C-alpha positions in Angstrom: 65.7 5.3 54.8 64.7 2.0 53.2 63.1 2.3 49.7 59.9 0.5 49.0 60.2 -1.3 45.7 56.9 -2.1 43.9 57.0 -5.1 41.7 55.7 -4.4 38.2 55.1 -7.4 36.1 57.0 -7.5 32.8 55.4 -7.6 29.3 56.4 -11.2 29.0 54.6 -12.1 32.2 51.5 -10.2 31.2 51.5 -12.1 27.8 52.0 -15.5 29.6 49.1 -14.7 31.9 46.8 -13.7 28.9 47.8 -16.8 27.0 47.1 -18.9 30.0 43.7 -17.3 30.5 42.8 -17.7 26.8 43.8 -21.4 26.9 41.7 -21.9 29.9 38.7 -20.3 28.1 39.3 -22.4 25.1 39.6 -25.6 27.0 36.3 -24.9 28.9 34.6 -23.9 25.6 35.8 -27.1 24.0 34.5 -29.3 26.8 31.2 -27.7 26.7 31.1 -28.0 23.0 32.1 -31.7 23.2 29.4 -32.4 25.8 26.8 -30.5 23.8 27.7 -32.6 20.7 27.5 -35.8 22.6 24.1 -35.0 23.9 22.8 -33.9 20.6 24.3 -37.0 18.8 22.7 -39.2 21.5 19.3 -37.7 21.3 19.5 -37.9 17.5 20.0 -41.6 17.7 16.9 -41.9 19.9 14.9 -39.8 17.5 14.4 -37.2 20.1 13.0 -33.7 18.7 14.2 -30.7 20.7 11.6 -28.1 21.4 13.3 -25.3 23.6 11.0 -22.8 22.1 8.2 -24.3 24.4 10.1 -23.9 27.7 9.9 -20.0 28.5 6.1 -20.3 28.8 6.5 -22.6 31.7 8.7 -20.0 33.4 7.0 -16.8 32.7 4.2 -15.8 30.3 2.2 -12.8 29.3 -1.6 -12.5 30.0 -3.4 -9.4 28.9 0.0 -7.4 29.0 0.9 -8.5 32.5 3.7 -11.0 33.5 2.5 -14.2 35.0 4.7 -16.8 36.7 4.6 -20.2 35.1 4.6 -23.6 36.7 8.5 -23.7 37.2 8.4 -20.1 38.7 5.8 -21.1 41.1 7.6 -24.2 42.1 10.8 -22.1 42.5 9.1 -19.8 44.8 7.7 -22.6 46.9 11.1 -24.3 47.0 12.8 -21.1 48.3 10.0 -20.8 50.9 10.6 -24.3 52.1 14.3 -23.7 52.1 14.2 -20.4 53.9 12.0 -21.6 56.8 14.0 -24.9 57.0 17.2 -23.1 57.1 16.1 -20.9 60.2 14.8 -23.8 62.0 17.9 -26.0 61.0 20.2 -23.5 62.6 18.0 -23.2 65.7 18.1 -27.0 66.1 21.9 -27.0 65.4 22.6 -24.4 68.0 20.4 -26.0 70.6 21.9 -29.4 69.9 25.4 -28.1 70.1 24.8 -26.5 73.4 23.2 -29.7 74.8 26.2 -31.7 73.6 28.5 -29.4 75.6 26.2 -29.1 78.6 27.0 -30.5 82.0 23.6 -32.1 82.2 23.6 -35.8 81.5 20.0 -35.8 80.2 20.8 -33.0 77.7 23.8 -34.8 76.4 21.9 -38.1 76.0 18.9 -36.4 74.3 21.3 -34.6 71.9 23.2 -37.7 71.0 20.2 -39.8 70.6 18.9 -37.1 68.1 22.0 -37.0 66.2 22.4 -40.8 65.9 18.8 -41.2 64.7 19.1 -38.5 62.1 22.5 -39.4 60.8 21.8 -43.1 60.5 18.4 -42.9 58.6 17.8 -41.7 55.1 16.2 -38.2 54.6 13.5 -39.8 52.5 12.5 -42.3 55.2 12.3 -39.3 57.7 10.0 -37.4 55.4 7.8 -40.4 55.0 7.8 -41.0 58.7 7.0 -37.5 59.6 4.3 -37.2 57.0 2.5 -40.6 57.1 3.1 -41.5 60.8 3.4 -38.2 62.8 1.3 -36.2 60.4 -2.1 -37.7 61.2 -1.3 -37.8 64.9 -0.1 -34.2 65.2 -2.5 -33.0 62.5 0.2 -31.4 60.3 0.1 -30.9 56.6 2.6 -31.5 53.8 4.4 -28.2 54.0 4.9 -28.4 57.7 6.0 -32.1 57.5 8.5 -31.1 54.7 9.9 -28.2 56.6 10.1 -30.2 59.8 11.9 -33.1 58.1 14.4 -30.9 56.3 15.2 -28.7 59.4 15.8 -31.7 61.6 17.9 -33.4 59.1 20.1 -30.5 58.3 20.0 -29.4 61.9 21.9 -32.5 63.1 24.8 -31.9 60.7 24.8 -28.2 61.5 25.1 -29.0 65.2 28.4 -30.5 64.6 29.6 -27.4 62.8 28.4 -25.2 65.6 29.9 -27.5 68.2 33.3 -27.4 66.5 33.3 -23.7 66.2 32.3 -23.2 69.9 35.1 -25.6 71.0 37.6 -23.8 68.9 37.4 -20.6 70.9 40.2 -20.3 73.5 39.4 -21.2 77.2 40.6 -17.6 78.2 37.6 -16.1 76.3 35.2 -18.1 78.5 37.1 -17.2 81.7 37.1 -13.5 80.8 33.4 -13.6 80.0 32.4 -15.3 83.4 34.8 -13.0 85.3 32.9 -10.0 83.7 29.7 -11.3 85.3 28.1 -12.5 82.2 25.7 -15.4 82.3 26.1 -18.6 80.2 23.6 -17.3 77.7 25.2 -13.9 77.5 28.6 -15.5 77.1 27.4 -17.5 74.0 25.5 -14.5 72.4 28.1 -11.7 73.0 31.4 -13.4 73.3 31.7 -17.0 71.8 29.3 -17.0 68.8 30.4 -13.7 67.2 34.0 -15.1 67.2 33.0 -18.7 66.1 30.8 -17.5 63.2 34.0 -16.7 61.2 35.2 -20.4 61.4 31.6 -21.8 60.9 30.5 -19.8 57.9 32.2 -21.9 55.1 30.8 -25.2 56.4 27.3 -23.7 57.1 27.2 -22.5 53.6 27.8 -26.0 52.3 24.8 -27.2 54.5 22.6 -24.5 53.2 23.4 -25.6 49.7 22.8 -29.1 50.6 19.3 -28.1 51.9 18.4 -26.4 48.6 19.2 -29.6 46.7 17.7 -31.9 49.4 14.4 -30.0 49.2 13.8 -31.7 45.9 12.8 -34.8 47.9 9.7 -33.1 49.3 8.1 -33.8 45.8 7.6 -37.4 47.0 4.8 -36.2 49.4 3.0 -34.3 46.5 4.3 -30.9 47.3 4.7 -28.9 44.1 8.0 -27.5 44.4 10.4 -27.1 41.5 11.0 -30.8 41.0 7.4 -31.8 41.3 6.3 -29.0 38.8 8.9 -30.4 36.4 7.6 -33.9 36.7 4.0 -32.7 36.1 5.1 -30.7 33.0 7.0 -33.7 31.7 4.0 -36.0 32.1 1.9 -33.5 30.1 4.2 -32.5 27.3 6.9 -35.3 27.2 9.7 -32.6 27.1 12.0 -34.7 29.2 15.4 -33.4 28.3 14.3 -29.7 28.0 12.5 -29.6 31.3 15.1 -31.5 33.5 17.9 -29.3 31.9 15.9 -26.2 32.8 15.2 -27.5 36.4 18.9 -28.2 36.8 19.9 -24.9 35.6 17.5 -23.2 38.0 18.9 -25.2 40.9 22.4 -24.3 40.0 21.6 -20.6 39.7 20.1 -20.7 43.2 23.0 -22.4 44.8 25.6 -20.5 42.9 24.0 -17.1 44.0 24.0 -18.3 47.6 27.7 -19.3 47.4 28.6 -15.9 45.9 26.8 -14.1 48.7 28.5 -16.1 51.5 32.0 -15.7 49.7 31.4 -11.9 50.0 30.5 -12.3 53.7 33.6 -14.3 54.3 35.7 -11.4 53.0 34.1 -9.1 55.4 34.5 -11.5 58.4 37.9 -12.7 57.3 40.3 -12.7 60.3 43.5 -10.5 59.4 46.6 -12.2 59.6 
């Protein structure tokens, strides 16, 4: 009977791993310290007076014993609302465009191709202006709807290529088995193809979702008081340029990092065993 030998790391290997970890931590701390020193030195030469103590009131404050959301917190909530609605619509546009690209209908393929080429070859900022200033008065839609529509159409175009690649990656035998079982095309996509393709599509779709969070900052150009616009308004009133932009950047980073962490956990659950 063959014996199973478990590899136990030696004391030397453990010490080496601990030293490597300590070195990485020290290197990272040194880099952060150097960048902080560089920033402080640069602002000192400009004569800038740091006033971090004024920042918390713009995030949360207390009014008669109750917690009240400040301008930055209100802007963050609006940013998350725009992102959530745009993300759902972007995935809907993406799936529909991917199906049209793979359709046998010539009209569907041409419509999908035209949509992709227009979106991918024009800047998002121009698309936001076009929808808000041109289509907005015609269709009687406001700022929020224009922003959501522009973001969802833009991200949906790129998501469609991810969906299409994931669908094409499924073996032909899966399609044949589904059709031989009497499933319709819609049922085949819903019950057979997409559940398998989602494992391959999840990482790139995560990148698109993170891009959507960052691209949502552009809606401030049409006077939507999201996180970026609230930051601009506070800076215009208080001149806390460095503090506010550092805070806004940190908030965006926390949102995107949290999203990445959640999706990484989902990847572990959906990971295909090898």
